[in-house]
N, C-alpha and C positions, 0 to 999 in steps of 0.2 A: 229528800231533801224537807227541811224542816217549816214550820207551818208561817212566819215571819213571811218566808222573801216570797213567800205565795201573794201574802198578804199586803201586803208591797205594793208586789208588781201590779196585780190587783188595783187599789189604788190608786198610780196614775194611772197607768192607761187608760181607766173612764173617768177619771176628770182628767187627762186628758182630749180624750173625744169629748169630755159635755163645754171641755173651753171650744176648741177647733170649731165645733160642735152649729152654738148659738151666734145667726145670724146678726139676732138683734143687737147683740156683745159685740162687734165686730163692725155693728155698723157707727153708732153709737162711738166707741173709744177711736175710732176710725178720722171718721169728721172731727171730730170735738179736741181729736190727740192736736192733729192739725192746727187749728185756730187757739190751742194753746201757745203753738209756737209759736204759729206766726203773731200772735201779741204777746208773748215773750220778748220776741225778737223785738216789735215794733217797742216796747215796753225800757229796754238798754238805751237808745234811741232818744230817751224826751231826756233833755238836759239838761231841770228840772233850775233854770235861773230864775226865771221867774215861779210871783205863789198860786199864781193859775198849774206850770207846769206840773208842779210839786205836790197839786192837791190831785191833779190828775196821774201822776204815778204810783203816790199813795190809794187811788183807787183800782188804779190796774190791777195794780200789787196785788190787792185782797182780792180783786177779780175771780184773776190766776190761784188764786189758794183755791180760792170756793170752785173755781175750772178744776183745777185740781184730782179735790176730795169726795163733786157730785162722781165725775167720771170713776174714778175706782167704787167706791160703794156703789154707785149702779152694777158697774160690775158686782160689788160681789155680790147684795140683792139677786140679783137675777141666775146668780150661781144656786144659791142657799137656795132659791125659789125648784129648781131645773133639781135637784138635787134629793130634796123632801121632794117632789113630786112621783120621783122617779119611785121613791120609797115607798108612800100609798100615804105621807104624812101633808101634802099640799092643795086635797079634795075637799077641805071641808069648806060647808053653803053654809057659817053664820059670816056673820059681817069680816072683816082682819080689827088685831087691838094692834093698835098707835100708839106709842113709847109717844109720851113726850121729850124735848131735847133737852129736861135739864139733869136728869140726876145721868146724864150721857157727857155730862159738857170738863169736866174734873179730870176725868178721864181722858179728852180728849187734850187736853190742857196738859195733862204729866205723859200725853206719849210729843205732844208739839215739843216742848220741852225734855227730853229722853231725845228724839232729835236733834237737837239745837246742842245739847251738848257732843253725841258722838259728829257730829261733822264741827266741831270745833278740836273736837279727837283727833281726828283725823289729818286735822289741819296743823295742828304739834307734832306732829306723827310724822308725816310732807314734812312739816322744816330743818325742823332734827337730823331726819332722814341722814343726811350726806358731809355731820358732822359724827354720826353714829355709826357708817359704813367706814368713815377716815380709819377713828379708834379700832374696829373691827381687823382693819386689811389691818392695819399694822399691831396688833396681837395676835393673828398672822403668821404672820410675816412671823415671830417673835420665837414663838414655841413651833415654828413648822418647820420655818430653817429656809426656807421657799417663800421669796417674791409672789407680793399678794398684791394685785393692779387694786384702790381702789373704788376707779369711774366702776368696772369691771362689775369686780360686785356688787358697788347701786345699781348696777343696769340691771344681775342679780334679782337681789329685791321691791328694784320696783318693776318689776316683770310679775312679782304675788300683787301688788296691791291690789290687784283686779278680788283674784281670793277672800282679802280681807272687807272693799266691799260689799259682795256675798254675803260672805259669814257676820261680820254688825248692822245690812240694811237691809237683808232680804229673808236670813235667821232669824238673825233674838232682832232685829225696831222690825217687819213686817210686819209678825202675829200680835200687838200692840196694837199698829194700830188696822187690822183689820179684823181686830174683835170692838175695836174700840166709833168703831163703822159700824158694824152690824148688832151695835147694842151687847154686846155679849154680857151679861152684868159680873166676872171677875177676869176680867185681862190677865191677870200672871196663873190662869191656872189655864185661859186658852192660850197664853202663848206656849208654856210646859208640856201641855195636848201634846205641839206640833213639833216642839224639838223632840218629843217623845218618837217622834214616829221616821225612819229612815229616809220612806219612801219620799216623804218632803224635802228632807235634805239633798237628798238624790237627784231626783226631779225640777226642784231649783235651780243646782249647782246647772243639769245638764243643760236647762233652758238660759239662765244666765251666757253660755259656753257661746251654747247652736245660736244666740239674736245678739249681744256685744261681739263676737267674732265674724260670722259672715255679714249682720251692716258695716264692719271697718271692713272688711276683705273688698269685697262690693264698690265702697265707698274711691276705696284706694285703689285697686282694679283702674289702669288705664289703656282698653284695649285698642289698633291698630289698623283703626278707620280714617279716613281725608273726608274735609271738611267740614265747615261745623254746623252744621244740619243733623250732623250722624251724628258727633260729636256728644252734640245738646241733646239726642234722642237716648246718646248711650247712655251717657250721666241723667239723664229724666229715666229709663231705664233700672238705671240698676237701682238708687238712690230708690226708688218702685219698692223694688223687688226686696230694697235691704229694710224698709219701713214696714211691707208686711211681714218678714219674716219675727223682725224683733216686736214691734205689735201682739205678733201671736206666743210667740216666746212671755209675752209680759204675762198675755194676760191666759194662759196657760200657767203659770208662777200665782195670779188668784186665784185661780179656779183650787191650785193647790195649797193655797191657807186660807180660804174658806173649809175646804175639808176639813181640812189636821184639828185648825183652830173648835171645831164645833163638835158639843156636850153631846152625847148618843139619850136623850131625852126626848124625850119626842115634845116639838112647837112648832107656833105657825110660821110658815113661811114671809108671816108679815110682822115677828115680833122683834123688830128692832125703832132705833126714835124715826120720829122726822122729821 
């Protein structure tokens, strides 16, 4: 057996243990994500008919963006401290070196612009999908000399949408975002380090599938119970379990990307911007 699969397997397993064993991250992410979802739901109900509603909507939107960044950065920093502590690099008695925000701000703006561009590209592709499948179905019917249902073809293509989202936003974009949040000086080099690790590709894909499929399977499953109280309890239990599974999958993804982008040079666990 080659050394590469052994290293990838060790990388994934050690990262999963570290991610799922951090009670601090579970608490912060669990409570913080519920708060984020509640505020996001309230934000969609702001009418913006008056000036103070418009201002309130803008302030809440900024706070939601800050909360999302705070939650992910906190998890990434805890995972980096835990990993470096295991390696014996986190027990320095000297005062932690805090880096200013200014050097990393251009990178953060670039990461946000890249995210907007990817969202726009995804919307364009999805909007063009019906016409593209119609043309493809016609071409296949002509060349295969057998009818190809364009609607069935579109369903098959849309079923692969999840893989496209995983590739664009987890494999491609997330290493840049994590590098920016952790203060990596060369985001491109950090992203390339992640892309070169097969364990990162495989681990994030498995986590994305488990979190996505399990949550929606539990949410859509309707057990045969009688009474409003029993049905409500069942729904609460299923959604709670699905939330825990999805959150755990996301935390493992964050731990995987933290280790995948890290360079191997000795550094302080607190060598990130504040």
